[in-house]
C-alpha positions as CSV (number, residue, x, y, z in Angstrom):
1,M,23.3,-13.3,4.7
2,K,20.2,-12.7,2.6
3,V,17.2,-11.0,4.0
4,L,13.9,-10.6,2.2
5,V,11.8,-7.6,3.5
6,L,8.1,-8.4,3.1
7,F,5.5,-5.7,3.3
8,D,2.0,-4.9,2.1
9,L,0.6,-2.2,-0.1
10,P,-3.1,-1.3,-0.6
11,R,-3.1,-1.8,-4.3
12,P,-1.9,-4.4,-6.9
13,V,1.8,-4.2,-7.4
14,D,4.4,-5.9,-9.7
15,P,6.3,-8.4,-7.6
16,N,9.5,-7.4,-9.3
17,Q,9.0,-3.7,-8.6
18,T,11.8,-2.1,-6.6
19,F,11.4,0.8,-4.2
20,T,13.9,3.5,-3.3
21,L,14.0,4.6,0.3
22,K,12.8,8.0,-0.7
23,A,9.7,6.5,-2.5
24,L,8.9,4.4,0.5
25,R,9.0,7.4,2.8
26,E,7.4,10.0,0.7
27,E,5.2,8.3,-2.0
28,E,4.1,5.1,-0.2
29,D,4.1,6.6,3.4
30,R,6.1,3.6,4.7
31,P,8.7,5.0,7.1
32,T,9.0,1.7,8.9
33,E,10.0,-0.2,5.8
34,A,12.4,2.6,4.7
35,D,14.1,2.6,8.1
36,V,14.4,-1.2,8.4
37,I,15.7,-1.6,4.9
38,S,18.2,1.2,5.3
39,C,19.4,-0.3,8.6
40,L,19.7,-3.8,7.2
41,K,21.9,-2.5,4.4
42,R,24.1,-0.7,6.9
43,L,24.5,-3.9,8.8
44,G,25.8,-5.6,5.7
45,Y,22.9,-7.8,4.8
46,E,22.0,-8.6,1.2
47,V,18.5,-7.1,1.1
48,Q,15.7,-7.7,-1.3
49,T,12.1,-6.5,-1.0
50,L,8.7,-7.9,-2.0
51,A,5.5,-5.8,-1.8
52,V,2.3,-7.8,-1.4
53,Y,-1.3,-7.0,-2.3
54,D,-3.1,-10.2,-3.5
55,N,-0.5,-12.5,-5.1
56,I,0.4,-15.5,-2.9
57,V,2.2,-17.2,-5.8
58,S,4.6,-14.3,-6.0
59,V,5.5,-14.7,-2.4
60,V,6.2,-18.4,-2.8
61,Q,8.1,-17.9,-6.0
62,K,10.3,-15.1,-4.6
63,I,11.2,-17.2,-1.5
64,Q,12.0,-20.2,-3.7
65,D,14.1,-18.2,-6.1
66,L,15.9,-16.1,-3.6
67,A,16.3,-18.7,-0.8
68,P,16.6,-16.0,1.9
69,D,18.1,-16.8,5.3
70,V,15.4,-14.7,7.0
71,V,12.2,-13.0,6.0
72,F,11.8,-9.7,7.8
73,N,8.1,-9.7,8.0
74,L,6.4,-6.2,7.9
75,C,3.3,-7.4,6.2
76,E,0.1,-6.4,8.1
77,S,-2.6,-7.1,5.5
78,F,-3.5,-9.1,2.4
79,L,-6.0,-7.7,-0.1
80,N,-5.8,-4.5,2.1
81,D,-7.6,-6.5,4.8
82,R,-5.8,-6.7,8.2
83,A,-7.9,-9.7,9.1
84,H,-5.6,-11.7,6.9
85,E,-2.4,-10.6,8.7
86,P,-2.0,-14.0,10.6
87,N,-2.1,-15.8,7.3
88,V,1.2,-14.4,6.2
89,P,3.4,-15.9,8.9
90,A,1.4,-19.1,8.6
91,L,2.5,-19.2,5.0
92,L,6.1,-18.6,5.9
93,E,5.9,-21.4,8.4
94,L,4.6,-23.8,5.7
95,L,7.5,-22.8,3.6
96,K,9.8,-23.5,6.6
97,I,11.5,-20.1,6.3
98,P,12.6,-18.2,9.4
99,Y,10.8,-14.9,9.8
100,T,10.8,-12.0,12.3
101,G,8.0,-10.9,14.5
102,A,4.9,-12.6,15.9
103,G,3.5,-15.9,14.7
104,P,-0.1,-16.6,13.6
105,E,-1.2,-17.7,17.0
106,A,-0.3,-14.4,18.7
107,L,-1.8,-12.4,15.8
108,L,-5.1,-14.3,15.9
109,L,-5.3,-13.8,19.7
110,C,-4.5,-10.2,19.8
111,K,-6.6,-9.2,16.8
112,D,-9.7,-10.4,18.7
113,K,-9.5,-8.0,21.6
114,A,-12.4,-9.6,23.5
115,L,-10.8,-13.0,23.1
116,A,-7.5,-11.7,24.3
117,K,-9.1,-10.1,27.4
118,T,-11.1,-13.2,28.2
119,L,-7.9,-15.3,28.1
120,L,-6.0,-12.8,30.2
121,S,-8.8,-12.5,32.8
122,Y,-8.5,-16.2,33.3
123,H,-4.9,-15.6,34.3
124,H,-6.0,-12.8,36.7
125,I,-4.6,-9.9,34.6
126,R,-6.5,-6.8,35.8
127,M,-8.6,-5.0,33.2
128,A,-11.8,-3.0,32.9
129,R,-15.1,-4.9,32.9
130,F,-16.3,-5.3,29.3
131,V,-19.0,-6.7,27.1
132,V,-19.2,-7.3,23.3
133,S,-21.9,-6.1,21.0
134,R,-21.9,-8.5,18.1
135,K,-22.8,-7.3,14.6
136,R,-25.1,-10.3,14.2
137,Q,-26.7,-9.8,17.6
138,P,-26.3,-6.2,18.8
139,L,-26.7,-5.4,22.5
140,R,-29.9,-3.7,23.7
141,R,-28.7,-3.2,27.3
142,I,-25.3,-2.5,28.7
143,R,-24.8,-3.7,32.3
144,L,-21.6,-1.8,33.1
145,K,-20.7,1.2,35.1
146,F,-20.7,4.4,33.0
147,P,-18.9,6.1,31.4
148,V,-17.7,3.5,29.0
149,F,-15.4,3.3,26.1
150,V,-16.6,1.8,22.8
151,K,-14.2,0.6,20.1
152,P,-14.0,-1.9,17.3
153,A,-13.1,-5.4,18.6
154,D,-10.8,-6.2,15.7
155,Q,-9.2,-3.1,14.5
156,E,-5.7,-1.6,15.1
157,S,-3.8,1.7,15.1
158,S,-6.8,3.4,16.8
159,E,-8.9,2.9,13.7
160,G,-12.6,3.6,14.6
161,I,-11.6,5.3,17.8
162,V,-12.8,8.9,18.0
163,K,-14.0,11.3,20.7
164,A,-17.5,9.7,20.4
165,S,-15.9,6.5,21.5
166,F,-16.3,7.8,25.1
167,A,-19.9,7.4,26.1
168,R,-21.4,8.8,29.3
169,N,-24.7,6.9,29.1
170,E,-26.3,3.8,27.6
171,P,-28.0,5.4,24.6
172,D,-24.7,7.0,23.4
173,A,-22.8,3.7,23.9
174,L,-25.4,1.7,21.9
175,E,-25.4,4.3,19.2
176,R,-21.6,4.1,18.9
177,A,-21.8,0.3,18.8
178,R,-24.3,0.5,16.0
179,F,-22.0,2.8,14.1
180,I,-19.2,0.3,14.4
181,H,-21.5,-2.5,13.2
182,Q,-22.6,-0.6,10.2
183,S,-19.6,1.4,9.1
184,L,-16.7,-0.9,10.1
185,N,-18.6,-4.1,9.6
186,G,-17.5,-5.6,12.9
187,D,-18.2,-6.2,16.5
188,A,-17.9,-3.5,19.2
189,L,-16.0,-3.9,22.4
190,I,-17.6,-1.9,25.2
191,E,-15.6,-1.5,28.4
192,E,-15.7,0.7,31.5
193,Y,-13.6,3.7,31.1
194,V,-10.4,3.8,33.2
195,D,-9.0,7.1,34.1
196,G,-5.2,7.3,34.5
197,R,-1.8,7.5,32.8
198,E,-1.3,5.7,29.4
199,L,1.8,3.6,29.4
200,Y,3.4,1.6,26.6
201,V,5.8,-1.3,27.4
202,S,8.0,-2.7,24.6
203,L,9.4,-6.2,24.9
204,L,12.0,-8.1,22.8
205,G,12.9,-11.7,22.6
206,N,11.6,-15.3,22.6
207,N,12.5,-17.5,25.5
208,K,14.5,-14.8,27.2
209,V,12.5,-11.6,27.1
210,T,13.9,-8.1,27.5
211,V,11.5,-5.4,28.8
212,F,12.5,-1.9,27.7
213,P,11.7,1.3,29.8
214,A,8.1,2.4,29.5
215,R,6.9,5.2,27.3
216,E,4.0,7.4,28.0
217,L,1.3,9.3,26.1
218,F,1.1,12.7,27.6
219,F,-2.1,14.5,27.0
220,G,-0.7,18.0,27.4
221,D,-3.4,20.7,27.4
222,I,-6.5,18.5,27.2
223,P,-8.7,20.2,29.8
224,D,-9.2,18.7,33.2
225,G,-12.5,16.7,33.3
226,E,-12.2,15.8,29.7
227,P,-11.6,12.1,28.9
228,K,-8.0,11.4,27.9
229,F,-7.4,8.5,25.5
230,A,-5.5,7.7,22.3
231,H,-8.2,8.3,19.7
232,S,-7.0,8.5,16.1
233,K,-6.5,12.3,16.0
234,A,-4.5,12.2,19.3
235,K,-2.4,9.5,17.9
236,W,-1.8,10.4,14.2
237,D,-2.9,14.0,13.5
238,G,0.1,16.2,13.8
239,E,-1.8,19.5,14.0
240,Y,-4.2,18.2,16.6
241,R,-1.3,16.9,18.7
242,W,0.5,20.2,18.4
243,K,-2.6,22.2,19.3
244,W,-3.2,20.2,22.5
245,K,0.5,19.5,23.3
246,I,0.0,15.8,23.1
247,K,3.3,13.9,22.8
248,N,4.9,10.5,23.4
249,G,8.0,10.3,25.5
250,P,9.8,8.5,28.3
251,A,7.4,7.7,31.1
252,A,7.3,10.2,33.9
253,E,8.5,9.0,37.3
254,L,6.5,6.0,38.5
255,P,5.4,5.5,42.1
256,G,7.4,3.1,44.3
257,G,6.9,-0.6,43.3
258,V,5.0,0.2,40.1
259,E,8.0,-0.2,37.7
260,K,8.7,-3.7,39.0
261,K,5.1,-4.7,38.7
262,L,4.9,-3.2,35.2
263,I,7.8,-5.4,34.1
264,T,6.2,-8.5,35.6
265,E,2.7,-7.9,34.2
266,A,4.1,-7.1,30.7
267,K,6.0,-10.3,30.6
268,R,3.0,-12.3,31.8
269,I,0.8,-10.8,29.1
270,Y,3.5,-11.3,26.4
271,T,3.7,-15.0,27.4
272,Y,0.0,-15.7,27.8
273,L,-0.8,-14.2,24.3
274,K,2.0,-16.3,22.7
275,I,3.8,-13.2,21.5
276,C,7.4,-13.8,20.3
277,G,10.1,-11.8,18.7
278,L,8.8,-8.4,19.8
279,G,5.6,-6.8,21.0
280,R,4.1,-3.8,22.9
281,I,1.7,-3.9,25.8
282,D,-0.5,-1.0,26.5
283,L,-1.7,-0.3,30.1
284,R,-3.3,2.3,32.2
285,L,-1.9,3.4,35.6
286,T,-4.8,4.5,37.8
287,P,-4.6,7.2,40.4
288,D,-4.6,4.4,42.9
289,N,-1.5,3.0,41.2
290,E,-3.3,-0.1,39.8
291,L,-2.1,-1.3,36.4
292,I,-5.0,-2.0,34.0
293,F,-4.5,-3.9,30.7
294,I,-5.7,-2.1,27.6
295,E,-4.4,-4.2,24.7
296,A,-1.4,-5.9,23.2
297,N,0.3,-5.2,19.9
298,P,2.3,-8.2,18.6
299,N,3.4,-6.3,15.5
300,P,4.4,-2.8,16.7
301,S,5.8,-0.1,14.3
302,L,9.6,-0.4,13.9
303,A,10.2,3.1,12.5
304,E,13.2,4.6,14.2
305,G,11.2,7.5,15.7
306,D,8.3,5.4,17.0
307,D,7.8,4.1,20.6
308,F,9.4,0.7,20.2
309,A,12.7,1.8,18.8
310,Q,12.7,4.8,21.2
311,S,12.1,2.5,24.2
312,A,15.1,0.4,23.0
313,A,17.2,3.5,22.8
314,M,16.3,4.3,26.4
315,A,17.7,0.9,27.3
316,G,21.0,1.7,25.5
317,L,20.2,-0.2,22.2
318,S,21.0,1.7,19.0
319,Y,18.6,1.3,16.2
320,D,21.1,-0.9,14.3
321,T,21.6,-3.1,17.4
322,L,17.8,-3.5,17.8
323,I,17.3,-4.6,14.2
324,Q,20.2,-6.9,14.4
325,R,18.7,-8.6,17.5
326,I,15.3,-8.9,15.8
327,V,17.0,-10.7,12.9
328,E,18.9,-12.9,15.2
329,G,15.7,-13.7,17.1
330,A,14.2,-14.9,13.8
331,K,16.9,-17.4,13.3
332,K,16.3,-18.9,16.7
333,T,12.7,-19.6,15.9
334,S,13.4,-21.5,12.7
């Protein structure tokens, strides 16, 4: 069985270039791609790769020449712009080739955080009250309860989320929104800040969905009274995480009834946002044991050490079994 692993790079690349696993991990900083490719080879698949920057013709040509049974889609951008991520699976659908992961509908919905929240609020999913400051028409007043949280409405991986994203008053919130408009060239989502535990729920499947045990972001030594949220340093800066003892791990014991509700809510969100294949839902558990939706990730990292694979391991699925099931799920959606 032939599998083409499709991924993006932030620079022009020869479509015939091959990558060693070491180069992917160390030179390209692509641990997910390295882990997935290594696993697919262990499973006995005939694996080829294609790195994409701006050449649509090379994608079409490679698929026509190789005729893969499945495309393992790890492509999150085109022209180094993540706004184009939905166009990649849309192209694969036009080519009538089975592929792993979310389709264009889910990616479009989840990339617009305000749109996703509006849709989910219609279905009575609990979330913080929010407003959007548009780049073309910035807000002058914010009619929410402070403090608030200000983040880009269309970015991922905590991009644009820093300590200043937490605003205790209207002037600070408006200033942060202006920064997002000017520096990130996008809209700003402003929502009431929700105190509580940060939980990540991973799901796998299409018609029949498996919910893995929740993971949690532990804020370690962040002082009491300080806001606790997954800004970019708390998420990606190893030294910062070590200093403040921030870590990801299996969720601590959940209060009675919360785990069942967590599974139900995660499945509902997964369905309403048209996520298929796999996805991760981020929620907050308040001190009153209320689950509050934060956002959905229809294309979570699949590196072996990251939350999705670790959640699967908590459910008894080895990494090889997980990747095998993702490939099998792609075949079912063809």
